[in-house]
Structures are given as structure tokens and as C-alpha cells.
N, C-alpha and C positions, 0 to 999 in steps of 0.2 A: 627191844630197846624202848624205854619210856622217857619222855621229856616233859619238863614243867618249867614254865617261865614265870618268875615273880618280879614284877616291876617295882623298882625303888625310886629314889629321887635323882634329880640331875641327869635324866636320860640314861640311867644305869639300872641294871637288874641282875638277877641270878638265874642262870639256866642250869637246872638240875637234870643230869642225865644218868639213868640207871641202865647199865649194860648187862645183859644176861650172860650166864656162865658159858654157854656154847660159843658166843662171840669172844668172850674173854680167853677161853682156851685156845681158840684159833689164833688170837694175837700172841699168846704165850708161845705157841708152837713156832710161829714166825720169828719171834724174838730168840728162841733157842737156836734155830737154824742160822741166825745172824751171829749170835754171841759165840757159839761153839767153834766157829772158824778161827777165833782169836785166842782160844784157850789151849795152854800146854799142860798136859798131865802125864807123868811118867807111866809108861806101859801102853800108851795110846798115841797113834799118829794124830797130828794136829788136825782138828775138825772132825775126828772120828770117834769122839767120846760118846758112849751110849747115854741116852736121856736119863736113865735110872742112876747111872754113876754120877753124872753131872749134878743132879738134884740132891743126891746123898752127900756130895762133897760141898756144894755151894748153896743148896737150898733153892726151891722154886722161886722164892721171893727175889732172888738176884736177877730174875728175868722180868720182874714187874715194870721197872722203869722203861726198859726198851719196849715192852708190850704196850705200855700206855702211849708211848710216842708213835707206835704203829697204829694203835686203835683210835686215838683221839680225833685226828683229822676227819675220819669217816663219820664217826658218831656225832661229832660236833656239827658237821655240815648237814647231816640228816635231821638233827634236833632243831637247827635253825630253820630248816624248811618246814618241819612239822609245826613249830610254834609261830611261824610267820614273822619273826623279828628281823630287823635289818641292821646288823652290826656295822660299826664304822671304825673299829679298831680291833686289834688282837685281844682275845679274852685273857683274863687272869684266872689261871686254872688251879683248883684245889681239890685233892682227892679226899672224899668223905668216908669212903669204904673201899678197901682193897684187900680183903682177906681171902685165904685159900678156901675154895669151895663156895664163895659168896658171889652174888652179883656185885659188880663194881658200881659205886656211886660217885660221879664226878660233878663238881660244881664249878661253873664258869661265870665269873663276873664280867658282864658285857656292857659296853657303851653302844647305844643304838641311835639311829636317826631320830631327831626330835619331832614331836608333833607340831604341825603348822596350823596356826589359827589365822585363816585368811581374813583380810580386811576387804575394803573396796578394791575390785580389780576390773570393774566395768564402769565406763563413763568418767574416768579420771582424765585430767588435762595436764599437759606438759608445756613448758615455755618454748616458744619458737627460737630458732637459731639461724643466723644468716650464713649462707654458704656460697655467696656470689664470687665469681672469678674476676680479679682485677689485673691491671697491667703489671703490678709489682710481682705477682705470682708467675706471669708469663716470662718476665725478665729473669726471675730466679731460676726457672726451668731452663732457659737459654744458658744461664751461667753454669748450671750443672752439666749441660751438654758440652760447654766449653771445657770444663774441668776434666771430662772424660777423655778428651782428645788433647789435653795439654801436653806440651813437651817440656821436660825439665832440662834446662841448660846449665852447664857448669859455669860458675862465676870464678874467674881466676884472680882478678885484681880488685874487685869490689868488696863490700862488707855485707854482713848478714842484715837483711831487712825483714820486716814483718811479712809473713806469707812464704818466706823462703824455707827450703828444706836444708837444715844444717846437719851434717854427719859429725857427731861429737864423741869424744872419750870423756868420761867424768868419773870422779870419785869423791864421795862426801865424807866430811869429818865433823864430829862434834867434840869440842874441847880438845882438838888435836888428835882424836882417835877415830879411825875409820869405822863405820857402822855397817851392819849386815844389810844387803839389798841396796846399798848406795853407790854401787859401781857399775859402769857399763862401758863397752868398747864398740866403736863403729855404730853408734845408735843414731838412726835417722829421726830427727825431731823437727816437726813442722812448727815454725815459730808463729805464735798467736793461737795455737790450737788449745792451749790451756791444759796440756797433758801433764806437765810437771808442776811442782810446787809453785804457788803464786809468787811472782817476782823473778823466778829462774829465767824464763824465756825472755823477759824484758831486758835482762842483763847480757844475754847473748847477742842481742841486736847491736850492730856496730863492730862486732869482732871480724877479723880477717882470717883467711885460710892460714892454717898452721899457727895461729895466735893462741896463746895460753892465758888464762885469766882465772882469778878467784871470784866465784859467784857466791855471795852471802845472802842467805834466805832464812826465814824463821818458819819452822813447822807449825801448822795450825794447832790450837789448843786441844781440839778433838781428834787429833791424828791417831790412827789405829794403833800405832806403837807407843805405849806409855813412856818408854825410855826416850822417845824423840819428841813427843808432844810438847809444843811451846818452846822447844829448844832452838837456838840459833845454830845454823850449820854452814860450813864453808865447803863449796864444791870446787875442786880443781878441774877446770874445763879446758879442753883443747878442741879447736875446730879443725876437722880433717879436710872437709870440702864443703862448698856451698852450691846449692842448685836452686835455680829460680824458674818459676812458671813462665812459659812463653805462650800466652793465650792467643789463639787465632782471632782475627777480627770478625765481628758479627756482620757478615755480608752475604751476598748470593752464593759466593764460592763456599762459604762455611755451610750454608744450607745444603748444597750439593754433596758436600763431603760427609755430612752426618745423617742425611735423610734421602728420601726418594724425590724430594721437591727441588725445583729449579731456582726458586727465589726465597729470600728471607721472609717476605710477607706471607708466602704460602706455608712456610714452616711455622710461623707464628700463629696463623689461622688454625693449623692442625693442632698445635699445642693448646690453643684456647679451647678447641672442641673437646680434646681429651680431658682437659682440666674441668670443663663443665660437666662431662659425664661422671668424672670422679666426684665432683661436688654433689651431684645428685645421689651417688652411692653413699657419700659421707652423710648427707642429710638423712637418707633412709636409715643408715646405721645408727645415727644419733637418736632419731625418733624411737627406733626399736629399743635401744639401750635405755633411753630416758623413761619409757613406759615400763620396762622391766623393773628398773630401780624404784619407780613410783609405787607400783603395786607391791614390791617387796618391802618398802618402807611401811606400807599399810598393814603388813602381816606381823603377827606376834610369834616369835620363835626364840626358844632358849637353846642357842647353838652350843654344842659341846666343844670345849676348847681343843680337843684332839682333832676335830674336823678342820679347824682353822690352821692348826699346826701342819696337818697333811697338805693343805692347800699352799701354805708358805713353802713347804718342801718342794712341791711341784713348781711353783713360781721361781724358786731359787735355782733349781736344776735347769729350767728353761732359760733363765738369765745367764747361767754359766755357759750353756750351749751357744747362745747368741754371741757371747764374748769370744768363744773359740772360733766362730766363723769369721770374726774380725781379727783373729791372730793374737788375742789377748787372753791370758789366764787370770784366774781370780787373784792370785798373789800380786801380780802386777797391777790389777785394777785397784785392790785395796791400798797398795803402796802409793799410787798417784791420786786416788780419790780422797784418801785420808779417812776412809770408813773402815769399820770392822765387819766381820760376818754377822755378829749379833746386831749391830746397828742396821745393816742392810735388811736382815730378816724382820726387825722391828718396823722398819719403814714399809715393808711389804704387808704387814699384818692388817692394816686397815682395808687395803684392796682385797686381801684374801678373805676377810670377814664378809665383805660385800659380795664377793663371788659365791661364797657358800650360801649366803642368805638368798641371793637371786636363784641359785640352782634349786634350793629346797622349796622356794615359793612356786617356781615354774612346775616342779614335779607335783606339788599339791594341787595346783590349778588343773593340770592335765588329768589327774585322778577325778577331781570333782566334776570336770566337764566331760569325762569319759572319752578323752581323745584317743582314737584307735589308729593303728598302723596296718596297712594292707600288705599282702604279699607282693603286689605290684610295686608298691612304694619301696619295699626292701630291695627288690630286684633292680629298680632304677638307681637306688643308692649304690649298690654293688657295681653297677655299670659305670657310674660316675667315679667311684674309687679306682676302678680298673683303668679308666682313662687318665685319671690324675697321676697314678703311679706307673702308667704305661705297661701294664701287665694284662695277661689274658683274663677275661671275666671269670672263667671256671676256676682259675688259680686263686683269685680273690675270694670267690664263694667258698672254696674248700678251706681256705685259710681261716675264715671266720667260723665256719661250721665245725672244723676240727678242733678249735679252741673254745667252743661253746660261747662265742662272743657275738652271736647274732642278736642277742638281747641288747647288747650295747649299741649296735647299729640301729635297732628299733627304737631305743630310748632317744638317740640323737634325733631321729626323724620326729618322734613324738614331741620333743621339746621345741623343735622348729615350728611344728604345726601349732603348738600352743602359743608361741610368740606371734605367729601370723594372726591367730584369733584375737590376741590382746591388741594388736595394731588395729584390727578391724573394729574392736569394741571401744577404743579410746581415741583421743584426738589431740591435736596441737592447739594450744590456746591462740586465739586470734590476736 
């Protein structure tokens, strides 16, 4: 096999692969064994047609497409390694020569990682940021602890108030016609959460148990459903029951119930201590990220659009997974946020571009500075992963080795070491 790389514009190029006849014949043989199992021919049992008969009837060329599908992944991977290119997307494949008795010539148009022209990455300054802990943050943490042990009590005679959980049935109509996705039964709605269309929750306030009411709202102009955008809708709402939070008082008894401490003052001191540690971590993370972005801004990179699209895909899937952990699916999120998938993806694009730029810059710096990873550091990383996932070390080691993913582990370590160097080389402005 021979491979040749011709660089074109916009981080694209053509990888020409010439495959010798012996390798072609091997792939054709494999293709025949696959295809013959599906062929029916009078006088022969299925899958038992001799090769000679098959080729006389259908032609050896009928095997070429299957042979190419068998052959290409291996020769492409080998050609990529030989030419040293770094593809970032699937190639566009075109067959230049595929004749009987000939070497096959395959041309693959490939988008590769861009070249990074580094700017200043030593001696740059970033703006300081305050991470002090104040009383409001301590009180907010106490409030969160209250909410975790809150008791929801059924309200029999009162009316819905802000902060209550109202169990409701609802059905929406536009111009007297019910619309898709506008109906729900026994839905628990926290009043004031902003979950529903603006104005909806405000009109539920004041309703009694078993009361029915028409709630009139207007969909936002940029609502994801064009049929509903800007339209006035009437929701027929019934309150099934009302539950109200009964927060425990913030006193010494509360401290005993939710912690190992005997007094509220001890609990507050512990909260303050933890918040101060977190503030230090936040400060460190801020400085590291700010330095990364500063040196990335100083670099010149022509980022292929496909790399940004891939990062948006990754961010979108991560967002969907986080919604699922909260018991929400994308359809429900789009319904209540008024966004479309295209709008959400567009919103993610700026951050995705920044992430790709940062990653490319760090990778370039690690190469220029010859940042190396030792076997001991890889072993320590595997031990940390085993502890994180609560699995035996040997199992984690075999997992990565069996999937040829140790290079990914090494790259993660290399990038962290590069960031440590950047922090050491750069400083926060006074």
C-alpha cells in the first residue's frame, strides 16, 4: 500500500491510497463469502454457489462495493498513520481506479486539525476576581438545608400562594381549538418557579382546591412552535390540591437534626469554613481558565467548522443528559422555555468555539514545550479512576488497554501538566 497526502485550503486535503492487488483480492474473497450467503441460484443450496459460477453469473465487479467497505477502514487507518495527518471528521471517499487485475486507487478528501500559530503564552496577565464569603452566602446555604428537610403540608381551606406546590389539571386552547402538548393531568407545579409560560403561574395564585378557572396568556413571539408564537391562549385549569412548605426554624434543634453539631453557631461556622474552601477552589479554577483563554486569544487558528459542530453535538448531548437527571425531557424543556433545538445549538456555538480554540492551543503549547507523561503518572491516573468508579485497578487498566485508549489518558495528563505550567508562567494583575 502507498499513501500520499496533498494539502489543500481550509484545513482540507486529499489522501491518495494505492492498494496492491494481493490486498484487493483478499478483500474480494471476504466479500464473496459474505455475499454468497444471501444469493439464491437454482441447482445450488443457499450459500453453496462455487466462486466460478457466481462470477460467471454476476461478474466479479458485483463484489467490489462490499470489498471496498471491508478494505477501506484498514487501509485508511494505515495511510493516516503513515502520512501523519490528524483527521477531525469522516472522509469523503472517491474511487479513482477499481479495475479487474489493477491496483485500486482510492482518494479521500479529509478535514484535518488546523495549524496553530501561538502568540504570547508566557508573562501574560489576567484580571483579579473577588471570591470572599459573605453572610448572605451562609444564609443561602442554610436556606438550602431547610429546603432539603421541608415538609409539604396539604392546604384544605386556603388559597394558592407564591411558593406553594399546586397539583393541577390543564388544557390549552387557541381560537377555541386544543393544541398539541397543551394538556396535563395531576401536574405538580411550584408557583413562582417560572416553569410555565409567563403570566400562567401568577393567575393560579389565589385559586382554591377544586376551583376551575380560565387562565389567559400570550405565547412569546420567539416560541419554538410557529403555530403558537405570539398567539393568545386560554388554559382551562383545575386545582386538585395545594401543598405548602413548612420550614423548620433555624435554631439549635435544626442544627442537631441536619448535622453533627449541637448549636446553630457551630453549624454556621462549619458552613463558612466549607464555603471559604470552595471559594479558594473557585478562585484557582477562575485563574486557570482565565489564563487558558488569554493565551488562546493570543493564538491564530483557522478552526474548521466541523470541529465546532462536533463540540456543539457533545454539549447538546450533555445538556440532554443533565435534563434527564432532573426528570425533564427535551420536548418538555422546549415547550416551557420557548426555545427550539436550532436556537439552543446556536446559543451553544460561541462556547463550543471557545472550547475548541482552548483545546487546540493547549495541545500546541504541550508540543512546543515537549510536555511528557511518565508511566508512573499514567498508573496514578488509573488508580484515581479506579477509586472514582469504585472498581478494581486492574479492571480499569485492562479497560483502557483493551480499547487502545491509554493515549487518551496520557493526553489528559499532558494537558493538565501544560495548564500547570501556564499558571506558573503567568500571573494575576495586581
